[in-house]
N, C-alpha and C positions, 0 to 999 in steps of 0.2 A: 506374494500377495501385494497388489497395488495399494498404495496408501490412500487414505481418505483426505480430501482437501476439506479440513474441518475446523471452523471456529468453535467457540465455546459450546454452543448448543449441540453441535455435532459431536463434540468430544464426549459430552455427557451421555448422549444416546448410544454411542459405540461402547462406552465403558459399561453401561447397564447391560448391553447385549453380551459382552464378553464375560461378565461375571458368572454366567451359567457354566462356564468351562471349569469352575472350581469343583464341580461334581466329580471330576476325574482326579482331583487331589493334586494337580500340578500347579505350581506357582506361575503367575502370569506377570510379565513386565511389558508395559506399553511405552513406547517412546513418543514424546510429544514435542514437536519443534515449533518454536514461536518466534515471530518477528517483534521488533521493538514497539511495544504497545503497552506502556506502563500502567495505565488505568485498568486494562483488561488483565494484565499479569497479576495485579493486586487482588482482583476478584478471583482469579484462578487459584491463587495461593490458598484461599479459604475453601473453595469448592473441592479442590483436589485433596486437601487435608481431610475434609469431611468424608469424601468418598473412600479414601484409603482406610480410614478408621472403620467405616461400615463394611469394607471389603478387604480384610487383612491379607487375603491371598493374592491381591493385585497391587502392583507397584507401578506408579507413573514416573518415568524417567524423563526429565525435561531438559531441553537445550534451547538457548536463546541466541538469536542471530540478528545482525542488522538486516534491514529489509532486503536489500539487493543481494547481500551475502546468502540469505536464506534461499532466494530464488536459485542461484547458481549451485549452492551446496546441495540442495534437495534434488535438483535435476541430475547432477552428477552421481549422487549416491543412489537415487532411485533407478537410474539406468543400469546400475550394477547390482540391483537387487536389494539395496539397503535403504537408508533414509528413515525418517520418522513414520510411525504408524498413523499419526494424525499431524496436521499442519495448520497452524494459525497464521494466515497471511492475507494481504489485500486481495480483493475479489478478482482483480485483473490477472492474477497469477493463474486462475482457473483455465484461461484460454490456452496458453502454451502447455500447461501440465496435462490437460485433457487430450490435446492433440498428440502429445508424446506418450499417451497411454500409461501414465505413472500415477494417476489418481482414479478413484471410482465415483460414479454418480451416487447421489444420496436419495433419489426419488423413492426407492422402495421402503425406506424407514424414516425419512427426515421430517415427516409431518409438516410439509411446506405451507399448508393452509394456516399455520399459526402466524405467518409473517405477511407484511404488506406486499402488494404486487411489485412495486419498484425495486425492492431489495432482492426479491426472488428472481426478477428478470435479470438483475446484475450478475447472477451466477448460473443462468440458464442459457443453453445454446439454442441454435435455430431448430434443432431436432427435438427440443423439449426436455433434454437431460439437464438436471441441475447438479452442479459440481461442488456444492458446499452449502453451508447454512449461515445466514447472516447474523452478525452480532451488533451491528450498528448501521445507522443511515446518516450520511453526512459527508465529512471529508471535503468540504467545499473550500476552494481557494479564496484567500482573503489577503488584503493589503494591510500590513501593520506599519505604523508610522511612529518613530521615536520623536515625540513632540519637543524634546530638549534640543534636537538637531533641526527638525522641520516643524515649526509651529503651525503652519497651515497645510493641511493635507491636499496634495494634488488631486484634481478631479478629472483630468484627462491625461492621456499618454504623453501629449506634448508638454504639459505642465510637469509630469513626473520626470521626463528626460531633462528639462531645463533645470529643475530644482536639484535633481540628483547630480548633474554635472557640476553645479556650484559646490556641492558637498563632497566631491570625490577627490581623493589624493592618494594614489596608489603607493607612493613612496612612504606614506605614513600608515598604510594598511587601512585607509578609510575609503569607503565606497558609498555612493548615494543610493544604491539599489542592489539587492542580492536575492537570488532565488536558485533553485536547483537547475543548473544548466544542462544536466546530463539525463534528465527524465522528461519525456514528452508530456507527462501529466501536467507539468507547470506551464508548458508551452501552449496548451489548449486555451488558456485565458486570453492570450494575444490573438490566437486564431479566431476565436469568437468575436473579438473586437472588429474583425474585418468581415463578419457575417458568414463565416464558413465553419462547418462542422467536419471533424475527421471521418465521420461515418454518416451515410444517408441510406436509410432502409437496409442497414446491415452491410453496406458495401463501402470500401474506402474511397474517399474523395480527396486525393492528395495533390491534384494537378491544377487546382483552380487558382484564380487571381488572388483570392484571400490567402491561400497558403503561401504564394510567392511574396505577397506584401508582408505577411507575418514573419516569415523567415528573414526577410530583409531588415525588418525592425529589430529582431533580436540579434542579428549580425551586427547592426549598428550599435546596439547597446554595448557590445564587447569591443569592437574594433574602431568605430568612429567616435561615438560619444564617450566610450571608456568609463561607463558608470557602474559596471559590475566587475566582480573579481575575475581574473583570467580563467579560473576554473573553480567551480563551486557546486557542491551537492547540498542535500537538505541539512546535514549537520553543520556544514560551513555557514550557510545562511543563518541558521538558528544561532550559532555561536557568535557570529559577527553582530547580530542584532542585540543579543543579550549583553554583549560586551560594549555596546554603544559605538560600534565601528561601522554601522550602516544605517 
């Protein structure tokens, strides 16, 4: 059985449907794989505890993964017939998972009219199939500034580079700027600064001047201006900022 790409609302709907199998007297165990999403996990602790209390014949077995580990682990496991029965993950996972035929659409039972159009669109393909249910809207990119290091927030990319260069000292593990260098999601902010979108009318636009300029910019961040760590992911950027090293 292909797994459902299912944030919280989807998990509850599936569990309610499965509970009918208790008429056969067989215990049911559902595996639920989650990515690092602390606020949601706290809510799930309460919801799942209440559900298991109300349905003693059903046990929810949970597994937690870092976001990118969840992607690769689930793809590998699902291709071999395993993996979680439900998956809590970022909506962009729905694209590759659906193309690999390792998740199921939720249109038949998901009651998508409960949600706003933008979040439904985020999990719906061009053919009208929705591959998950939304739990939040947001995840916007923001610039955080440590005012103890940089009293005045840069208002342009040029100011950011100039200020970051003055605050960077790789030998001391100090950098003026840090972001996830390995995930294109963080790159889109710079692409937009050059007036280009990665998709237009659902089609990739990867060969425009804006793309060339944005790639040159982030290349300079690392090799010319040397304001970012040599290699950094989300955890690296978060840790450096919290530790006052960026």
